[in-house]
Structure formats: C-alpha cells, structure tokens
Residue frames relative to the residue before (quaternion, step in Angstrom):
aa qw qx qy qz dx dy dz
M 1.0000 0.0000 0.0000 0.0000 0.00 0.00 0.00
P 0.4435 -0.7161 0.4625 0.2769 3.57 -0.76 0.99
T 0.8029 0.1805 -0.1077 0.5578 3.67 1.07 -0.56
P 0.5502 -0.5898 0.4244 0.4114 3.70 -0.94 0.37
I 0.5786 -0.5662 0.4647 0.3588 3.47 -1.31 0.49
V 0.3807 -0.7207 0.5437 0.2004 3.47 -0.93 1.06
S 0.4541 -0.6623 0.5298 0.2730 3.57 -1.10 0.76
G 0.2884 0.7737 -0.5268 0.2015 3.55 -0.96 0.46
T 0.5382 -0.5763 0.4786 0.3863 3.62 -1.16 -0.31
Y 0.0795 -0.8012 0.5925 -0.0243 3.55 -0.82 1.16
R 0.2672 -0.7652 0.5708 0.1313 3.49 -1.24 0.65
P 0.5088 -0.6206 0.4704 0.3670 3.64 -0.94 0.64
T 0.0337 -0.7891 0.6130 0.0203 3.58 -0.99 0.63
N 0.0079 -0.7643 0.6444 0.0238 3.48 -1.26 0.69
I 0.0832 -0.8232 0.5615 0.0070 3.43 -0.25 1.21
G 0.7464 0.2680 -0.2087 0.5722 3.55 -0.36 1.11
V 0.3065 -0.7861 0.5036 0.1854 3.67 -1.04 0.47
S 0.6317 0.5727 -0.3366 0.3995 3.63 1.25 -0.10
D 0.3888 0.7415 -0.4790 0.2639 3.60 1.17 0.33
V 0.0335 0.7883 -0.6136 0.0320 3.52 -0.89 0.91
L 0.2495 -0.7823 0.5585 0.1173 3.53 -0.48 1.23
T 0.4693 -0.6776 0.5068 0.2524 3.46 -1.16 0.76
A 0.6585 -0.4931 0.3838 0.4195 3.64 -1.17 0.45
P 0.5812 -0.1047 -0.8013 -0.0962 1.57 -2.10 1.30
A 0.3225 0.7599 -0.4965 0.2684 3.55 1.22 0.41
P 0.5453 -0.6278 0.4337 0.3471 3.62 -1.10 0.59
A 0.6183 -0.5666 0.4101 0.3584 3.53 -1.19 0.47
P 0.5561 -0.5934 0.4434 0.3769 3.64 -1.08 0.41
P 0.5687 -0.0043 -0.8018 -0.1833 1.69 -2.38 0.40
Y 0.3867 -0.7525 0.5018 0.1799 3.52 -1.12 0.70
G 0.3652 -0.7348 0.5005 0.2762 3.67 -0.69 0.76
S 0.2394 -0.7560 0.5880 0.1595 3.58 -1.12 0.42
T 0.6943 0.3046 -0.3127 0.5722 3.67 1.14 0.49
L 0.5954 -0.5936 0.4264 0.3336 3.46 -1.38 0.61
S 0.5325 0.6524 -0.4139 0.3455 3.62 1.18 -0.20
V 0.4784 0.6449 -0.4330 0.4096 3.60 1.31 -0.11
F 0.6909 0.4565 -0.2928 0.4780 3.62 1.19 -0.29
D 0.3722 0.7320 -0.4993 0.2762 3.63 1.22 0.05
G 0.8428 0.1726 -0.1714 0.4801 3.54 -0.97 0.85
T 0.5710 0.5490 -0.4214 0.4415 3.67 1.22 0.23
N 0.5966 -0.5492 0.4717 0.3463 3.47 -1.43 0.37
P 0.2470 -0.7977 0.5102 0.2058 3.75 -0.56 0.86
N 0.5539 0.6296 -0.3864 0.3841 3.51 1.30 -0.27
G 0.5962 0.5674 -0.4342 0.3662 3.63 -1.08 0.57
T 0.6875 -0.4565 0.3909 0.4076 3.48 -1.40 -0.41
W 0.1619 -0.7852 0.5942 0.0647 3.55 -0.81 1.15
S 0.1073 -0.7623 0.6329 0.0830 3.56 -1.08 0.69
L 0.2173 -0.7486 0.6152 0.1176 3.60 -1.23 0.72
F 0.0820 -0.7817 0.6177 0.0265 3.50 -0.85 1.07
V 0.0643 -0.8043 0.5903 0.0245 3.53 -0.87 0.88
F 0.0634 -0.7861 0.6148 -0.0032 3.50 -1.02 0.95
D 0.1539 -0.7893 0.5914 0.0596 3.61 -0.61 1.16
D 0.0055 -0.8304 0.5571 -0.0095 3.66 -0.23 1.16
A 0.5474 0.5938 -0.3889 0.4434 3.60 1.21 0.35
G 0.4513 -0.7145 0.4685 0.2576 3.53 -1.02 0.72
C-alpha cells in the first residue's frame, strides 16, 4: 500500500450476492450489517475473511 491505513469507523459491505468464500470461511449467506450479531455472544475467537471480487 502506498500510504498507511487510516484509522476510523468502517462498515461491512457486500456488493453483489454471488460471493462464496472458500474454506475455512463459513457458508453463505453473508450479512452486510453488524446487526447480524445481535443477540449473540461476543466472547470467543473471531475470524475475518476478506474476498476481493473486483478487478
């Protein structure tokens, strides 16, 4: 990256509906808002899976 990553507030985004991440990522459907975690236990191990489907 030519510049450092800037700190700030970021939102999850999923553009398109046909994204399928390979293992060990969970199976779709994937949420695009943090409300998918409402009512879940936030403690434990978190994993971040990123898929770049743009040229």
